[in-house]
C-alpha positions as CSV (number, residue, x, y, z in Angstrom):
1,M,26.3,-155.0,14.9
2,P,25.1,-151.7,16.6
3,R,23.7,-149.0,14.6
4,A,26.1,-146.3,13.5
5,T,26.1,-143.0,11.6
6,T,28.1,-144.2,8.7
7,P,28.3,-147.7,7.0
8,R,28.4,-150.5,9.5
9,H,31.6,-151.0,11.6
10,R,33.2,-153.6,13.6
11,F,32.1,-153.4,17.4
12,T,34.3,-155.3,19.7
13,A,32.1,-156.4,22.6
14,P,33.9,-158.3,25.4
15,P,32.4,-161.5,26.5
16,L,30.3,-161.4,29.5
17,A,32.6,-163.3,31.8
18,A,35.5,-160.8,30.8
19,M,33.3,-157.7,31.6
20,M,32.5,-159.2,35.0
21,C,36.2,-159.3,36.0
22,G,36.6,-157.5,39.3
23,L,32.8,-157.3,40.2
24,G,33.6,-159.6,43.1
25,L,34.8,-156.5,45.0
26,L,31.6,-154.6,44.4
27,A,29.0,-154.4,47.2
28,L,26.3,-155.4,45.0
29,S,23.7,-158.0,46.2
30,A,22.0,-160.5,43.7
31,A,18.7,-159.2,44.8
32,P,18.1,-156.0,47.0
33,A,16.3,-156.6,50.2
34,E,12.8,-155.0,50.0
35,S,11.8,-155.2,53.7
36,A,13.4,-151.9,54.5
37,G,12.2,-150.2,51.3
38,T,13.1,-150.5,47.8
39,V,17.0,-150.4,47.0
40,L,18.0,-149.4,43.5
41,D,21.7,-150.0,43.1
42,E,23.5,-148.6,40.1
43,T,26.9,-149.3,38.9
44,G,29.0,-148.6,35.7
45,S,29.9,-145.4,33.6
46,T,32.4,-143.4,35.4
47,L,31.2,-140.5,32.9
48,I,27.7,-140.5,34.3
49,Y,28.8,-141.2,38.0
50,P,29.0,-137.6,39.0
51,L,25.4,-137.1,37.9
52,F,24.1,-140.2,39.7
53,Q,25.9,-138.9,42.9
54,R,23.8,-135.7,42.5
55,W,20.6,-137.7,41.8
56,S,21.2,-139.9,44.8
57,A,21.3,-137.1,47.2
58,A,18.3,-135.3,45.6
59,Y,16.1,-138.4,45.1
60,S,16.3,-139.3,48.9
61,T,14.1,-136.3,49.5
62,V,11.6,-136.9,46.6
63,A,11.2,-140.7,47.5
64,P,12.2,-141.4,51.1
65,G,11.2,-145.1,50.8
66,V,13.8,-145.5,48.1
67,T,17.5,-146.0,48.5
68,L,19.5,-145.0,45.3
69,T,23.1,-146.2,45.5
70,A,25.9,-145.4,42.7
71,A,29.2,-146.9,42.0
72,A,31.8,-145.9,39.3
73,T,33.1,-149.2,37.8
74,G,33.2,-148.6,34.1
75,S,30.5,-149.0,31.5
76,G,31.5,-152.7,30.6
77,A,31.2,-153.6,34.3
78,G,27.8,-151.8,34.6
79,I,26.4,-153.7,31.5
80,A,27.7,-157.0,33.0
81,A,26.3,-156.3,36.3
82,A,22.7,-155.6,34.9
83,L,22.8,-158.6,32.6
84,S,23.7,-160.9,35.6
85,G,21.2,-159.4,37.9
86,R,23.9,-158.2,40.3
87,A,22.7,-154.7,40.0
88,R,19.2,-153.1,39.1
89,I,20.8,-150.3,37.1
90,G,23.8,-150.7,34.7
91,A,25.0,-147.3,33.5
92,S,26.8,-147.1,30.3
93,D,28.0,-144.7,27.7
94,A,27.7,-147.4,25.2
95,Y,24.6,-149.2,24.1
96,M,24.5,-153.1,24.1
97,S,25.7,-154.8,20.9
98,D,23.4,-156.7,18.7
99,Q,25.0,-159.9,19.9
100,Q,24.4,-158.9,23.7
101,V,20.8,-158.0,22.9
102,E,20.2,-161.4,21.0
103,Q,21.5,-163.3,24.1
104,N,19.7,-161.1,26.7
105,R,16.1,-160.5,25.5
106,G,14.2,-158.3,27.8
107,M,17.2,-156.0,28.6
108,L,16.5,-152.3,27.9
109,N,18.9,-149.6,26.8
110,I,17.3,-146.3,28.0
111,P,19.0,-142.9,27.4
112,L,18.6,-140.4,30.3
113,A,20.7,-137.5,28.9
114,I,23.1,-136.5,26.2
115,S,26.8,-136.2,27.0
116,A,30.2,-135.8,25.4
117,Q,33.9,-136.6,25.8
118,T,36.9,-134.3,25.6
119,V,40.4,-134.9,24.2
120,N,42.9,-133.5,26.7
121,Y,46.6,-132.8,26.8
122,N,49.4,-132.0,29.2
123,L,51.7,-129.9,26.8
124,P,54.1,-127.6,28.7
125,G,54.9,-124.3,26.8
126,L,52.0,-124.5,24.3
127,G,50.4,-121.2,25.8
128,G,46.8,-120.5,26.0
129,S,45.7,-121.4,22.5
130,A,43.8,-124.6,22.0
131,L,45.4,-127.5,20.1
132,K,43.7,-128.7,16.9
133,L,43.4,-132.4,16.4
134,D,41.5,-134.7,14.0
135,G,40.5,-138.2,13.8
136,P,43.3,-139.5,11.6
137,T,45.9,-137.7,13.6
138,L,44.6,-139.2,16.9
139,A,44.4,-142.7,15.2
140,G,48.1,-142.1,14.2
141,I,49.0,-141.3,17.8
142,Y,47.0,-144.3,19.2
143,S,48.5,-146.7,16.7
144,G,52.1,-145.6,17.2
145,R,52.4,-144.0,13.8
146,I,52.8,-140.4,15.2
147,T,55.1,-140.4,18.2
148,V,56.2,-136.7,18.8
149,W,54.3,-133.5,19.3
150,D,56.0,-131.7,16.4
151,A,55.3,-134.3,13.9
152,A,54.1,-133.0,10.5
153,P,50.4,-134.0,10.8
154,I,50.1,-132.1,14.1
155,A,52.2,-129.1,12.9
156,A,50.1,-128.8,9.7
157,L,46.9,-128.6,11.9
158,N,48.4,-126.0,14.2
159,P,50.5,-123.5,12.2
160,G,52.6,-121.3,14.3
161,A,52.1,-123.2,17.4
162,H,55.0,-124.0,19.6
163,L,55.1,-127.7,19.4
164,P,58.0,-129.5,21.4
165,H,60.0,-132.2,20.0
166,R,59.0,-134.5,22.8
167,Q,57.5,-138.0,22.6
168,I,53.7,-138.2,23.0
169,V,52.5,-140.3,25.9
170,P,49.0,-141.7,24.9
171,I,46.8,-142.7,27.7
172,R,43.9,-145.1,27.3
173,R,41.5,-146.7,29.6
174,A,42.5,-150.1,31.2
175,D,38.9,-151.0,31.9
176,D,36.1,-151.9,29.7
177,S,34.8,-148.3,29.1
178,G,32.0,-146.5,27.3
179,D,34.6,-143.7,27.0
180,T,36.8,-146.1,24.9
181,F,33.6,-147.0,23.0
182,I,33.0,-143.3,22.1
183,F,36.6,-142.4,21.3
184,T,37.3,-145.5,19.1
185,Q,34.0,-144.9,17.3
186,F,35.4,-141.5,16.4
187,L,38.7,-143.0,15.1
188,D,36.8,-145.7,13.3
189,F,34.2,-143.4,11.7
190,S,37.0,-140.9,10.5
191,T,40.0,-143.0,9.7
192,Q,39.8,-146.0,7.2
193,S,42.9,-147.6,8.6
194,W,41.5,-147.7,12.0
195,E,38.2,-149.2,10.9
196,D,40.0,-151.9,8.8
197,R,42.4,-153.0,11.6
198,I,40.9,-152.3,14.9
199,G,37.3,-151.2,14.9
200,Y,35.4,-149.9,18.1
201,G,34.1,-151.2,21.4
202,T,34.3,-150.9,25.2
203,S,37.5,-152.8,24.9
204,V,39.5,-153.1,21.5
205,A,42.8,-154.7,20.6
206,W,45.0,-151.5,21.0
207,P,48.2,-151.4,19.1
208,T,51.3,-151.5,21.3
209,V,52.7,-147.9,21.4
210,P,56.1,-147.2,23.1
211,G,55.6,-145.1,26.3
212,E,51.8,-145.6,26.3
213,L,50.1,-145.6,29.8
214,T,46.7,-146.8,30.9
215,A,44.3,-145.7,33.6
216,T,41.1,-146.8,35.3
217,G,38.1,-144.6,35.2
218,N,37.7,-140.9,34.2
219,E,39.2,-139.9,37.5
220,G,42.2,-142.0,36.8
221,M,42.6,-140.6,33.4
222,V,42.7,-137.1,34.7
223,Q,45.2,-138.0,37.4
224,R,47.5,-139.7,35.1
225,A,47.4,-137.0,32.5
226,A,48.0,-134.3,35.1
227,A,51.0,-136.2,36.4
228,T,52.5,-136.9,33.0
229,P,54.0,-134.0,30.8
230,Y,53.3,-134.6,27.1
231,A,50.5,-136.8,27.8
232,L,47.2,-137.1,25.7
233,A,44.0,-138.6,27.1
234,Y,40.2,-139.0,26.3
235,I,38.0,-137.9,29.2
236,G,34.3,-137.6,29.9
237,I,33.0,-134.1,29.9
238,S,31.4,-134.7,33.4
239,F,35.0,-134.3,34.7
240,K,35.4,-130.8,33.1
241,D,36.0,-129.1,36.4
242,A,38.8,-131.7,37.4
243,I,40.3,-131.2,34.0
244,A,40.5,-127.5,34.5
245,K,41.9,-127.8,38.0
246,A,44.5,-130.1,36.6
247,G,45.5,-127.5,34.1
248,L,45.0,-129.8,31.2
249,G,44.3,-128.4,27.7
250,T,41.2,-129.3,25.8
251,A,41.6,-129.8,22.0
252,M,39.5,-128.4,19.2
253,L,38.4,-131.5,17.2
254,E,37.6,-131.5,13.5
255,N,34.1,-132.5,12.7
256,Q,32.7,-134.3,9.7
257,S,32.3,-130.9,8.1
258,G,35.9,-130.1,8.4
259,K,35.5,-127.4,11.1
260,F,37.4,-127.4,14.4
261,V,35.2,-127.1,17.4
262,L,35.3,-127.2,21.1
263,P,32.8,-129.0,23.3
264,T,30.2,-126.6,24.5
265,A,26.5,-126.9,25.2
266,E,25.8,-125.4,21.7
267,T,28.1,-127.7,19.8
268,I,27.0,-130.8,21.7
269,S,23.5,-129.8,21.2
270,T,23.8,-129.3,17.6
271,A,25.5,-132.6,16.9
272,A,22.7,-134.4,18.8
273,S,20.0,-132.6,16.7
274,K,21.5,-133.9,13.5
275,L,21.2,-137.5,14.4
276,D,18.8,-138.1,17.2
277,P,15.8,-137.9,14.6
278,R,17.3,-141.4,13.4
279,T,16.8,-143.0,16.9
280,P,14.9,-146.2,16.7
281,P,12.3,-147.5,19.3
282,D,15.2,-149.4,21.1
283,E,17.2,-146.2,21.2
284,R,20.5,-147.8,20.4
285,L,22.2,-145.2,18.1
286,S,25.8,-143.5,17.8
287,L,25.7,-139.8,17.9
288,V,29.4,-139.8,17.1
289,F,30.9,-137.8,14.2
290,A,27.6,-136.0,13.3
291,P,27.4,-133.7,10.3
292,G,27.1,-129.9,10.5
293,D,29.4,-127.1,10.8
294,Q,28.9,-126.6,14.6
295,S,28.6,-130.2,15.5
296,Y,31.1,-131.5,18.1
297,P,32.2,-135.0,17.0
298,L,32.2,-136.8,20.4
299,V,28.8,-137.0,21.6
300,N,26.6,-139.7,23.0
301,Y,23.5,-141.0,24.8
302,E,24.0,-141.7,28.5
303,Y,22.3,-145.2,28.9
304,V,20.9,-147.1,31.8
305,V,20.7,-150.9,31.1
306,V,17.8,-152.5,33.0
307,S,15.8,-155.6,32.9
308,A,12.1,-155.2,31.7
309,R,11.3,-158.1,34.2
310,Q,11.8,-157.0,37.8
311,P,11.4,-159.4,40.8
312,N,8.2,-157.9,42.1
313,G,5.9,-155.0,41.4
314,E,7.3,-152.9,44.3
315,V,10.7,-152.9,42.8
316,A,9.3,-152.4,39.3
317,E,7.3,-149.4,40.4
318,G,10.3,-147.9,42.2
319,L,12.5,-148.3,39.2
320,R,9.9,-146.8,36.8
321,R,9.3,-143.8,39.2
322,F,13.1,-143.1,39.5
323,L,13.8,-143.4,35.8
324,L,10.8,-141.0,34.9
325,W,11.9,-138.6,37.6
326,A,15.5,-138.6,36.1
327,L,14.1,-137.8,32.7
328,S,11.8,-135.1,33.8
329,P,12.8,-131.4,33.2
330,D,11.3,-130.8,36.7
331,G,13.3,-133.6,38.3
332,G,16.7,-135.1,37.4
333,G,16.7,-133.6,34.0
334,A,16.7,-130.1,35.3
335,A,19.5,-127.6,34.5
336,Q,20.7,-127.6,38.2
337,Y,21.7,-131.3,37.7
338,L,22.8,-131.6,34.0
339,D,24.8,-128.3,33.7
340,A,26.9,-129.2,36.6
341,V,28.3,-132.1,34.5
342,G,28.1,-130.7,31.1
343,F,25.1,-132.8,29.9
344,I,22.1,-131.7,28.0
345,P,18.7,-132.9,28.3
346,L,17.0,-135.3,25.8
347,P,14.7,-133.5,23.2
348,D,11.1,-134.2,23.8
349,F,10.6,-136.9,21.2
350,I,13.6,-138.9,22.5
351,R,12.4,-138.6,26.1
352,A,9.0,-140.0,24.8
353,L,11.0,-143.1,23.4
354,S,12.7,-143.4,26.8
355,E,9.5,-143.2,28.5
356,N,7.8,-145.8,26.3
357,Q,10.7,-148.3,27.3
358,I,10.4,-147.4,30.8
359,D,6.7,-148.4,30.6
360,R,7.8,-151.9,29.6
361,I,9.3,-152.4,33.2
362,K,7.0,-154.8,35.1
């Protein structure tokens, strides 16, 4: 089982074959051609994809002999591509499970930044105030026990709010997703019934809910929520501009201390600071549902999953140099890149752990 911030929980990790479903459509070669320079192909998390897009453009000027490509395929597909060798870099919002680590010795889970997730809604007539939600209420919605917007649990959290008597349309990810991993961890850590029946993972056995919808990737979640009145969705914070443009509301979430907070640089940083001292050398740790009055509850490390053993020294050197640049406050970890996607940099001692792992790449 992966490490968690509370007693151990069930982590549903899909089999490798299932995670690789659809990878045949990706333009990923089994081994990049080195004759024209080093190719570092990344695929995976749609949450970190906007950052990799920015990095790809910038790194071409830093290291002209290295080609960095990026593809938004979902965290599950990213982990699968890295494990199978179909991509040099698998990006993921979720760390590998203990079972995956046991079966794939030599694979590294390296955080490059700290991210977050938002819970968003398309609720006509609510007005400008932010809706308040907590873990048990979200678990009730996604398990089908709470079906209308003016249901008693939602009304109790939002006294005086104009809540319509309309069916809630919960939207969840159709692909194996690190966003699903983060969201279901929050439900698991905050709600006993969810922990007992469902657990968490990049893919879980979702209860069947009348009217529910699915979407692929964070972009798909934004589009589906924007097109569906009375919808509810969980979306990576790197899509904050798209969320605002779509006119979606962002919920205040109840944290472990019982306070309702919005995702801001301060609340994300506070949450991370409460838990990142517990980070082990392999850096697999959940930052979800951290203690503290000002801690935002949906916070995570953004990982790259890479092999410690590369095909040759040139590729290994190119990969090490890129990852160190991505971590550096003077490189990819600078505010000009992270602020644009709502991420925050790793604290110095976590960055040192990531650098130690990068040193293992040969």
